[in-house]
C-alpha positions, -999 to 999 in steps of 0.1 A, spaced: 463 -76 101 425 -71 91 415 -81 60 397 -55 39 368 -60 29 359 -62 -7 331 -33 -19 309 -60 -33 305 -76 1 299 -47 21 260 -38 29 249 -9 9 231 15 26 195 26 8 198 56 26 228 71 12 226 107 7 251 103 -24 227 84 -40 198 111 -37 171 86 -39 138 88 -21 125 59 -6 94 45 17 110 50 46 105 76 80 145 74 84 161 109 87 186 105 58 159 99 36 139 132 49 171 152 40 172 136 10 131 147 3 140 177 18 169 188 -8 155 167 -37 153 186 -66 134 174 -98 159 159 -130 161 182 -158 157 161 -187 153 186 -212 192 179 -223 190 144 -224 179 121 -251 144 99 -249 160 71 -238 185 86 -210 153 105 -199 136 68 -192 161 53 -179 166 84 -149 128 84 -144 127 42 -139 158 48 -115 145 71 -90 106 60 -94 117 25 -88 139 34 -58 106 45 -42 80 19 -53 98 -12 -59 128 -9 -34 121 -43 -23 111 -67 -58 133 -73 -87 118 -60 -121 113 -96 -139 88 -99 -105 76 -66 -112 64 -74 -151 56 -107 -140 30 -97 -111 26 -61 -107 27 -46 -142 -5 -40 -166 1 -22 -198 -39 -14 -198 -45 14 -170 -77 20 -152 -100 42 -164 -132 59 -155 -159 80 -171 -149 123 -167 -169 151 -179 -151 177 -208 -141 203 -179 -125 173 -159 -105 157 -186 -91 191 -190 -79 191 -152 -68 155 -159 -30 147 -152 -11 121 -172 -28 83 -170 7 68 -169 5 82 -134 -13 50 -121 14 25 -137 22 17 -102 -13 13 -90 -12 -25 -91 16 -23 -65 -4 -3 -43 -25 -38 -38 4 -54 -23 1 -65 11 33 -46 25 27 -18 9 -9 -10 23 7 -18 55 32 10 50 5 33 41 -14 26 71 11 35 94 16 2 107 51 0 99 83 32 98 95 16 64 85 -6 36 113 -29 45 101 -36 80 63 -40 65 78 -68 51 90 -80 77 59 -77 99 42 -99 69 70 -127 69 71 -131 105 31 -137 111 20 -98 125 -4 -93 103 -36 -112 93 -60 -110 60 -96 -110 65 -89 -131 99 -63 -155 84 -28 -152 90 -6 -146 55 31 -144 58 32 -134 20 40 -96 13 34 -102 -22 -3 -106 -20 -26 -86 -40 -56 -77 -20 -89 -72 -33 -115 -45 -30 -131 -52 5 -102 -70 21 -95 -61 57 -60 -67 73 -53 -68 108 -19 -63 124 -6 -73 156 -4 -37 180 28 -47 196 47 -42 160 34 -11 156 63 14 164 40 41 173 23 20 198 44 23 235 43 -11 251 29 -12 291 67 -24 297 80 11 279 53 32 296 64 19 331 103 27 321 94 58 312 76 70 342 104 57 363 137 61 354 171 61 369 195 90 366 230 89 379 237 122 397 271 122 414 276 87 410 247 79 430 214 64 409 182 82 419 146 77 404 130 108 388 92 100 382 76 117 355 55 148 349 25 132 350 29 111 383 44 146 402 14 165 388 -10 138 406 7 137 438 7 174 436 -30 173 434 -29 144 462 -12 163 485 -32 197 480 -64 176 487 -54 159 517 -39 194 531 -72 213 522 -94 185 541 -66 186 573 -73 223 573 -115 221 570 -111 193 598 -91 219 618 -111 248 613 -148 227 619 -131 217 653 -122 254 663 -158 269 647 -177 246 676 -161 268 707 -167 296 693 -205 318 690 -231 300 669 -229 336 647 -193 327 639 -202 292 635 -230 299 613 -207 317 587 -175 296 587 -189 264 573 -204 284 543 -175 302 532 -144 275 544 -159 242 520 -159 264 491 -124 271 495 -116 238 504 -138 223 472 -119 251 449 -83 241 462 -95 200 457 -103 202 423 -78 184 403 -64 199 368 -86 189 338 -80 159 318 -65 155 285 -89 135 259 -60 108 259 -60 104 298 -99 101 296 -92 75 268 -68 56 290 -89 58 323 -116 41 305 -94 15 286 -67 2 311 -57 -24 283 -52 2 255 -15 11 242 -3 49 240 7 66 209 42 82 204 48 103 175 83 97 165 109 119 149 106 124 109 73 109 108 53 141 93 56 140 51 43 103 56 13 116 78 -13 112 52 -44 84 41 -45 74 3 -84 78 -6 -84 41 -14 -76 31 17 -97 30 53 -80 30 82 -93 22 121 -61 28 144 -80 16 170 -81 -15 161 -51 -11 137 -69 -22 108 -72 -8 72 -99 -19 41 -88 -16 7 -118 2 -11 -111 1 -48 -81 1 -68 -66 36 -80 -83 55 -102 -78 89 -124 -89 120 -108 -90 154 -120 -63 179 -106 -55 152 -84 -28 120 -86 -39 92 -63 -6 70 -57 15 87 -31 45 95 -49 73 122 -49 81 124 -83 57 140 -110 35 127 -130 52 133 -164 82 112 -149 57 81 -142 46 81 -181 81 77 -190 84 48 -169 53 36 -182 68 38 -215 101 22 -205 79 -9 -187 55 -15 -213 85 -18 -243 99 -47 -221 66 -61 -213 54 -57 -253 88 -76 -260 83 -107 -237 49 -114 -238 46 -143 -264 26 -133 -295 1 -155 -311 13 -169 -349 8 -147 -377 -23 -154 -393 -24 -168 -432 -27 -141 -461 -57 -138 -469 -65 -144 -507 -96 -134 -528 -97 -144 -564 -61 -152 -566 -50 -119 -547 -39 -117 -512 -58 -86 -494 -54 -65 -463 -85 -59 -444 -95 -45 -407 -98 -71 -382 -137 -71 -384 -139 -74 -417 -108 -100 -423 -128 -120 -399 -161 -120 -419 -140 -123 -455 -124 -155 -437 -154 -174 -423 -172 -168 -457 -144 -185 -473 -140 -217 -448 -181 -222 -457 -172 -218 -495 -140 -244 -490 -161 -270 -466 -193 -273 -490 -164 -277 -519 -147 -302 -501 -183 -320 -493 -190 -320 -526 -156 -335 -535 -166 -362 -510 -195 -371 -524 -184 -373 -562 -156 -399 -552 -178 -420 -532 -199 -420 -565 -169 -428 -588 -159 -455 -558 -196 -473 -561 -194 -469 -599 -159 -483 -603 -167 -510 -577 -201 -523 -600 -184 -520 -630 -156 -544 -620 -183 -570 -606 -200 -567 -641 -166 -580 -653 -163 -608 -632 -197 -620 -634 -194 -619 -673 -159 -636 -674 -176 -662 -648 -203 -664 -675 -184 -671 -703 -166 -699 -686 
C-alpha cells in the first residue's frame, strides 16, 4: 500500500482557484482568477483586518518569490518618490502610496517579465539564474539585482517563449499524422500555397511556349495579335500572391525567429512607461523609477490604489519597529529647568550652552594651574627657609 503523503509536504499550486490570488503569470488558471476576481469589501472589517487582507492580495502579486524580511531589508522605502505638480494635477492624483512597490519594479526578474520575455515571474527568475540575461553586456545571475536608470538588459532569444526556434518551425511545417494506421506527411498551409503558385507558373509558361510554337505556322496577322494578348494572361496567372510583412522580414533576415502568440497572454501585453523595450534585439532599458501621474498609477497592478495605501501602512509600521533608533538625547536644562524646543532651536541652544561650558572649563583649568603653581612656589620657599635656619 502506498503511504499517504502529508499535506505539508505536497507542492501547493500558486494558481489554486480556491485561493483566488492573482499572480504575475500567463497561466490560464491565473487568467480565470483575474476574470472572476471581485473587489474585497472591507467596509465591515476592522483596520487590522483591512490591512492584512490588502497585504495578502498584493504580496501574492508583487512579492511572490521573496520573503517579507527580504522585502523590508532590500526593496522597501518609507519615503515615496514625488514630483512637482500643478494644483489641477494634484486634484486627479491617486494616492501616492500606490508607488509603495516601486522599488520592486527595479528588480531584474520583474523587468524581464514586464518586457514580455517570460511567461511568469517564476520563469523570469529561472532565466536569470541560469545565466540567460545580461546587464550592460555582462552576465548577471542575480534576480534580486536592482537596476539603475539607463541600464540595459538583454536576454537570449532561445528562452523567450513567444519566439519559435528553427527546429520547431521545421516540425510545424511537416508533421506526421496517422490516418488508418498509416503515417502521412502533411505540409503546412504556407508550403501548400507556395507549391500551388509554382505549379501555376509552370503551367502558364508551358501554355505560352506551346501557343507561341503554334502561332508561327499561322499567318502573320494572327501571329502579330497573339503575342500581345497571351503573354498578358500568362503574366496575370504567373503573378504570386502578395507577401505579408512578416514573410518579407523573414526573407530579408533568414536567421530571425518568428513571433508566436501564446494563449492567455493578452491581459499582460502592455509596456510600462518607465521601460523602453526593443523586441527585435530582445533588450530593455530602464528609463526611470515609477513616478506619480495625474489620473493614473504607473505600477501595473490588478488591485485598487486604496489597497496599496493599506499595504504601505502595514509594512511601514513594521519597518519603523525594526529600524534602530538613535539613543534619546539628554534633556535640555536652561536656568535649572528642563525645556523642550523644536529640533532647530534645540540644536542652537545646545550649541550655545556647550560653548559656555567649554569657556568655563578653560577658566577652571587656568585657575587650577595657577593654584598649583602657587602651592609649588610656597612649598619651595618653606624648604628654602628650613634649610637656611639649619
